[in-house]
C-alpha positions as a Markdown table, in Angstrom:
| # | Residue | x | y | z |
|---|---|---|---|---|
| 1 | Met | -21.1 | -5.2 | 5.3 |
| 2 | Ala | -21.0 | -3.9 | 1.7 |
| 3 | Asp | -20.2 | -0.4 | 3.0 |
| 4 | Glu | -17.2 | -1.7 | 5.0 |
| 5 | Tyr | -16.0 | -3.7 | 2.0 |
| 6 | Gly | -16.2 | -0.5 | -0.2 |
| 7 | Arg | -14.2 | 1.4 | 2.4 |
| 8 | Lys | -11.5 | -1.3 | 2.4 |
| 9 | Trp | -11.3 | -1.2 | -1.4 |
| 10 | Asp | -11.0 | 2.6 | -1.4 |
| 11 | Arg | -8.3 | 2.5 | 1.2 |
| 12 | Cys | -6.4 | -0.1 | -0.7 |
| 13 | Leu | -6.5 | 1.7 | -4.0 |
| 14 | Ala | -5.5 | 5.0 | -2.4 |
| 15 | Asp | -2.6 | 3.3 | -0.5 |
| 16 | Thr | -1.4 | 1.4 | -3.5 |
| 17 | Ala | -1.5 | 4.5 | -5.7 |
| 18 | Val | 0.5 | 6.6 | -3.2 |
| 19 | Lys | 3.1 | 3.9 | -2.7 |
| 20 | Thr | 3.5 | 3.3 | -6.5 |
| 21 | Val | 3.8 | 7.0 | -7.2 |
| 22 | Thr | 6.3 | 7.5 | -4.4 |
| 23 | Gly | 8.4 | 4.5 | -5.6 |
| 24 | Leu | 8.3 | 5.9 | -9.1 |
| 25 | Gly | 9.5 | 9.3 | -7.9 |
| 26 | Val | 12.3 | 7.8 | -5.8 |
| 27 | Gly | 13.3 | 5.7 | -8.8 |
| 28 | Ile | 13.4 | 8.7 | -11.1 |
| 29 | Val | 15.6 | 10.6 | -8.6 |
| 30 | Phe | 18.0 | 7.7 | -8.2 |
| 31 | Ser | 18.0 | 7.2 | -12.0 |
| 32 | Val | 19.0 | 10.8 | -12.7 |
| 33 | Leu | 21.4 | 11.3 | -9.8 |
| 34 | Phe | 23.2 | 8.0 | -9.5 |
| 35 | Phe | 22.6 | 5.6 | -12.5 |
| 36 | Lys | 23.1 | 7.8 | -15.6 |
| 37 | Arg | 19.4 | 7.8 | -16.6 |
| 38 | Arg | 18.9 | 4.1 | -16.8 |
| 39 | Thr | 15.4 | 2.8 | -16.6 |
| 40 | Trp | 15.8 | 0.0 | -14.1 |
| 41 | Pro | 15.6 | 2.2 | -11.0 |
| 42 | Val | 12.3 | 3.6 | -12.1 |
| 43 | Ser | 10.9 | 0.1 | -12.8 |
| 44 | Leu | 12.3 | -1.2 | -9.5 |
| 45 | Gly | 10.9 | 1.7 | -7.5 |
| 46 | Ser | 7.4 | 1.5 | -9.0 |
| 47 | Gly | 7.4 | -2.3 | -8.7 |
| 48 | Leu | 8.3 | -2.1 | -5.0 |
| 49 | Gly | 5.6 | 0.5 | -4.3 |
| 50 | Leu | 3.0 | -1.6 | -6.1 |
| 51 | Gly | 4.1 | -4.7 | -4.2 |
| 52 | Met | 3.9 | -3.0 | -0.9 |
| 53 | Gly | 0.4 | -1.7 | -1.7 |
| 54 | Tyr | -0.7 | -5.1 | -2.8 |
| 55 | Ser | 0.7 | -6.7 | 0.4 |
| 56 | Asn | -1.1 | -4.1 | 2.6 |
| 57 | Cys | -4.4 | -4.8 | 0.7 |
| 58 | Gln | -4.1 | -8.5 | 1.4 |
| 59 | His | -3.5 | -7.8 | 5.1 |
| 60 | His | -6.6 | -5.5 | 5.3 |
| 61 | Phe | -8.9 | -8.0 | 3.5 |
| 62 | Arg | -7.7 | -11.1 | 5.5 |
| 63 | Ser | -7.9 | -9.5 | 8.9 |
| 64 | Pro | -11.3 | -9.2 | 10.5 |
| 65 | Ser | -12.6 | -5.8 | 11.3 |
| 66 | Leu | -11.6 | -4.8 | 14.8 |
| 67 | Leu | -14.3 | -3.5 | 17.1 |
| 68 | His | -13.1 | -1.2 | 19.8 |
| 69 | Gly | -14.7 | -1.9 | 23.1 |
| 70 | His | -14.3 | -3.3 | 26.5 |
| 71 | Met | -14.3 | -6.9 | 27.5 |
| 72 | Val | -16.8 | -7.6 | 30.2 |
| 73 | Lys | -16.3 | -10.5 | 32.5 |
| 74 | Glu | -19.4 | -12.4 | 33.5 |
| 75 | Gln | -19.9 | -12.9 | 37.2 |
């Protein structure tokens, strides 16, 4: 149980980090190309990435672990 919990935490932190950095990068690109180097696109992009990562973590921790198998009908 603790091993599964640790894997979920690792997955959540990695997913959140990737989404936050991606949002930050997209925000920087939009800031430089379209918004005359204002800071709000960078903040918005990184905030959206952080929020999406947090939402995915909530989903992973609330859903039970799925076991792949076959359902056997009793006769």
